[in-house]
C-alpha positions as a Markdown table, in Angstrom:
| # | Residue | x | y | z |
|---|---|---|---|---|
| 1 | Met | 3.3 | 34.6 | 10.9 |
| 2 | Ser | 2.2 | 32.4 | 8.0 |
| 3 | Pro | -1.3 | 30.3 | 7.6 |
| 4 | Lys | -1.5 | 26.8 | 9.2 |
| 5 | Ala | -1.9 | 24.5 | 6.3 |
| 6 | Thr | -4.6 | 21.8 | 6.4 |
| 7 | Pro | -3.7 | 18.4 | 6.2 |
| 8 | Val | -4.6 | 16.8 | 3.3 |
| 9 | Trp | -7.1 | 14.2 | 5.5 |
| 10 | Asp | -8.6 | 17.1 | 6.8 |
| 11 | Leu | -10.0 | 18.4 | 3.2 |
| 12 | Trp | -12.6 | 15.8 | 3.3 |
| 13 | Pro | -15.8 | 15.5 | 4.9 |
| 14 | Gly | -16.3 | 15.0 | 8.3 |
| 15 | Asp | -18.8 | 12.4 | 7.5 |
| 16 | Leu | -16.5 | 10.5 | 5.2 |
| 17 | Ala | -16.1 | 6.8 | 6.3 |
| 18 | Trp | -12.4 | 5.8 | 5.9 |
| 19 | Gln | -11.3 | 2.0 | 5.7 |
| 20 | Pro | -8.6 | 0.7 | 7.3 |
| 21 | Met | -6.3 | -2.2 | 5.7 |
| 22 | Ser | -6.1 | -5.1 | 7.9 |
| 23 | Pro | -3.5 | -5.4 | 10.1 |
| 24 | Arg | -1.9 | -8.0 | 8.6 |
| 25 | Leu | -0.5 | -6.2 | 6.1 |
| 26 | Arg | 1.8 | -4.7 | 8.3 |
| 27 | Thr | 3.3 | -8.1 | 8.7 |
| 28 | Val | 3.7 | -8.8 | 5.3 |
| 29 | Trp | 4.9 | -5.6 | 4.2 |
| 30 | Val | 7.7 | -5.9 | 6.6 |
| 31 | Leu | 8.4 | -9.4 | 5.5 |
| 32 | Arg | 8.6 | -8.0 | 2.0 |
| 33 | Ser | 11.0 | -5.1 | 3.3 |
| 34 | Leu | 13.4 | -7.9 | 5.9 |
| 35 | Val | 13.9 | -9.9 | 2.6 |
| 36 | Asn | 15.1 | -6.9 | 0.9 |
| 37 | Val | 17.0 | -5.6 | 3.3 |
| 38 | Phe | 18.4 | -9.0 | 3.9 |
| 39 | Leu | 19.7 | -9.3 | -0.5 |
| 40 | Leu | 21.3 | -5.7 | 0.1 |
| 41 | Ala | 23.1 | -6.8 | 3.4 |
| 42 | Ile | 24.4 | -10.0 | 1.5 |
| 43 | Val | 25.5 | -8.0 | -1.6 |
| 44 | Ala | 27.0 | -5.7 | 1.1 |
| 45 | Ala | 29.2 | -8.4 | 3.0 |
| 46 | Val | 30.6 | -10.1 | -0.3 |
| 47 | Gly | 31.9 | -6.6 | -1.1 |
| 48 | Leu | 32.7 | -5.6 | 2.3 |
| 49 | Val | 34.5 | -9.3 | 3.0 |
| 50 | Ile | 37.1 | -8.5 | 0.1 |
| 51 | Trp | 37.7 | -4.9 | 0.9 |
| 52 | Leu | 37.9 | -5.4 | 5.0 |
| 53 | Gly | 38.4 | -9.2 | 5.0 |
| 54 | Trp | 36.4 | -11.3 | 7.5 |
| 55 | Asp | 35.5 | -8.2 | 9.4 |
| 56 | Gly | 33.5 | -7.3 | 6.7 |
| 57 | Leu | 30.8 | -9.6 | 7.8 |
| 58 | Leu | 30.7 | -7.9 | 11.9 |
| 59 | Trp | 29.9 | -4.5 | 9.6 |
| 60 | Ala | 27.3 | -6.1 | 6.8 |
| 61 | Phe | 25.5 | -7.7 | 9.9 |
| 62 | Gly | 25.6 | -4.7 | 11.9 |
| 63 | Gly | 23.9 | -3.1 | 8.6 |
| 64 | Tyr | 21.6 | -5.4 | 8.2 |
| 65 | Val | 20.2 | -5.0 | 11.7 |
| 66 | Val | 20.1 | -1.1 | 11.4 |
| 67 | Leu | 18.6 | -0.8 | 8.4 |
| 68 | Ala | 16.2 | -3.9 | 9.1 |
| 69 | Gly | 14.9 | -1.7 | 12.0 |
| 70 | Leu | 14.8 | 1.2 | 10.7 |
| 71 | Arg | 12.8 | 0.2 | 7.1 |
| 72 | Ser | 10.3 | -2.3 | 9.5 |
| 73 | Trp | 9.6 | 1.2 | 11.5 |
| 74 | Thr | 9.1 | 3.3 | 8.7 |
| 75 | Val | 7.3 | 0.4 | 7.0 |
| 76 | Ser | 4.7 | -0.2 | 9.9 |
| 77 | Arg | 4.0 | 3.7 | 9.9 |
| 78 | Thr | 3.5 | 3.8 | 6.2 |
| 79 | Val | 0.5 | 0.8 | 6.4 |
| 80 | Ala | -1.2 | 2.9 | 9.2 |
| 81 | Thr | -1.8 | 5.9 | 6.5 |
| 82 | Trp | -3.4 | 3.6 | 4.2 |
| 83 | Gly | -7.5 | 3.6 | 4.1 |
| 84 | Tyr | -9.9 | 3.9 | 1.4 |
| 85 | Ala | -13.6 | 5.4 | 1.2 |
| 86 | Glu | -16.8 | 4.8 | -1.3 |
| 87 | Arg | -19.1 | 7.8 | -2.4 |
| 88 | Glu | -21.7 | 8.2 | -4.7 |
| 89 | Glu | -19.9 | 8.9 | -7.4 |
| 90 | Asp | -16.2 | 7.7 | -6.7 |
| 91 | Leu | -13.7 | 5.9 | -4.7 |
| 92 | Leu | -11.0 | 7.4 | -2.9 |
| 93 | Val | -7.8 | 5.7 | -1.5 |
| 94 | Arg | -5.0 | 7.3 | 0.6 |
| 95 | His | -1.5 | 6.6 | 1.6 |
| 96 | Gly | 1.6 | 7.7 | 2.4 |
| 97 | Leu | 3.8 | 8.3 | 5.2 |
| 98 | Leu | 5.9 | 11.8 | 3.8 |
| 99 | Thr | 4.4 | 12.3 | 0.9 |
| 100 | Arg | 0.7 | 11.3 | 1.1 |
| 101 | Arg | -1.2 | 10.6 | -1.9 |
| 102 | Leu | -5.0 | 10.9 | -2.1 |
| 103 | Ser | -6.7 | 9.7 | -5.1 |
| 104 | Ile | -10.3 | 9.9 | -6.5 |
| 105 | Val | -11.2 | 7.2 | -9.3 |
| 106 | Pro | -14.5 | 7.9 | -10.6 |
| 107 | Tyr | -16.9 | 4.9 | -11.2 |
| 108 | Gly | -17.4 | 5.7 | -14.4 |
| 109 | Arg | -13.6 | 5.6 | -15.7 |
| 110 | Ile | -13.4 | 1.9 | -14.0 |
| 111 | Gln | -12.6 | -0.5 | -16.8 |
| 112 | Leu | -11.3 | -3.3 | -14.9 |
| 113 | Ile | -10.7 | -4.4 | -11.5 |
| 114 | Asp | -8.6 | -7.5 | -10.8 |
| 115 | Leu | -8.7 | -9.5 | -7.3 |
| 116 | Ser | -4.6 | -10.6 | -6.8 |
| 117 | Ala | -2.9 | -12.2 | -3.4 |
| 118 | Gly | 1.2 | -13.0 | -3.8 |
| 119 | Pro | 2.1 | -15.6 | -1.9 |
| 120 | Ile | 3.0 | -14.3 | 1.3 |
| 121 | Glu | -0.4 | -12.1 | 0.7 |
| 122 | Arg | -2.1 | -15.7 | 0.4 |
| 123 | Met | -0.1 | -16.9 | 3.5 |
| 124 | Phe | -1.4 | -14.5 | 5.3 |
| 125 | Gly | -5.3 | -14.3 | 3.8 |
| 126 | Leu | -5.3 | -11.0 | 2.3 |
| 127 | Thr | -6.1 | -9.7 | -0.8 |
| 128 | Thr | -4.9 | -6.8 | -3.0 |
| 129 | Val | -8.0 | -4.9 | -5.3 |
| 130 | Gln | -6.6 | -3.6 | -8.2 |
| 131 | Val | -9.1 | -0.8 | -10.1 |
| 132 | Arg | -7.8 | 0.6 | -13.4 |
| 133 | Thr | -9.4 | 3.1 | -15.3 |
| 134 | Ala | -9.9 | 5.1 | -18.8 |
| 135 | Ala | -6.4 | 6.9 | -17.9 |
| 136 | Leu | -3.4 | 5.3 | -19.8 |
| 137 | Gly | -1.8 | 3.4 | -16.9 |
| 138 | Ser | -3.9 | 4.2 | -14.3 |
| 139 | Thr | -4.6 | 1.5 | -11.8 |
| 140 | Thr | -5.2 | 2.1 | -8.2 |
| 141 | Glu | -4.5 | 0.0 | -5.3 |
| 142 | Val | -6.4 | -1.2 | -2.5 |
| 143 | Pro | -3.9 | -3.6 | -0.5 |
| 144 | Gly | -4.7 | -6.0 | 2.4 |
| 145 | Leu | -8.2 | -7.2 | 2.4 |
| 146 | Asp | -9.4 | -9.5 | 3.9 |
| 147 | Pro | -10.9 | -12.1 | 0.7 |
| 148 | Pro | -14.6 | -11.3 | 1.3 |
| 149 | Val | -14.1 | -8.0 | 1.8 |
| 150 | Ala | -12.2 | -7.0 | -1.2 |
| 151 | Ser | -14.6 | -9.6 | -3.0 |
| 152 | Ala | -17.6 | -7.6 | -1.4 |
| 153 | Leu | -15.7 | -4.2 | -2.4 |
| 154 | Arg | -14.8 | -5.1 | -6.5 |
| 155 | Asp | -18.7 | -6.3 | -6.6 |
| 156 | Arg | -19.9 | -3.3 | -5.5 |
| 157 | Leu | -17.4 | -1.1 | -7.4 |
| 158 | Ala | -18.2 | -3.1 | -10.8 |
| 159 | Val | -22.4 | -2.6 | -10.3 |
| 160 | Arg | -21.5 | 1.2 | -9.2 |
| 161 | Ala | -19.6 | 1.8 | -12.4 |
| 162 | Ala | -22.0 | -0.5 | -14.8 |
| 163 | Glu | -24.9 | 1.9 | -13.5 |
| 164 | Val | -22.5 | 5.0 | -14.5 |
| 165 | Arg | -21.9 | 4.2 | -17.8 |
| 166 | Glu | -25.7 | 2.7 | -18.1 |
| 167 | Gly | -27.0 | 6.7 | -17.2 |
| 168 | Leu | -28.7 | 5.3 | -14.3 |
């Protein structure tokens, strides 16, 4: 009998306070996903109409309904896996449904902190915090935060990064 694997989320102390993303992030990501699937369905519809005639539209619509439902379900489940936690010396960000990822960002490596919000995010009152580090091309994102929460996180990260660089 093989030993039972420990889930990656259980490897951290129980006193670690994981902060979830806003529930509105689910709506934003599902909406984006439905738009992408719709564009794919249009391309498929053109090909299917050429190949099958007007019956191809029915196949394209059926494919859209199935893919949209599947994609909405997986995106909804994926959003629930996102979380972040602040520790004394680093920021932790976790996410992933099939492939789980845990990013640890030491405050001393932080070089730039961006706040961004695309049109759909702004419509739903959400902001993404992007943390860039000294590693080449390394960016960690904390999506789906309310603007005041994102601003407060940015400010705390900036202060902690400055303190570490100054050796405090």
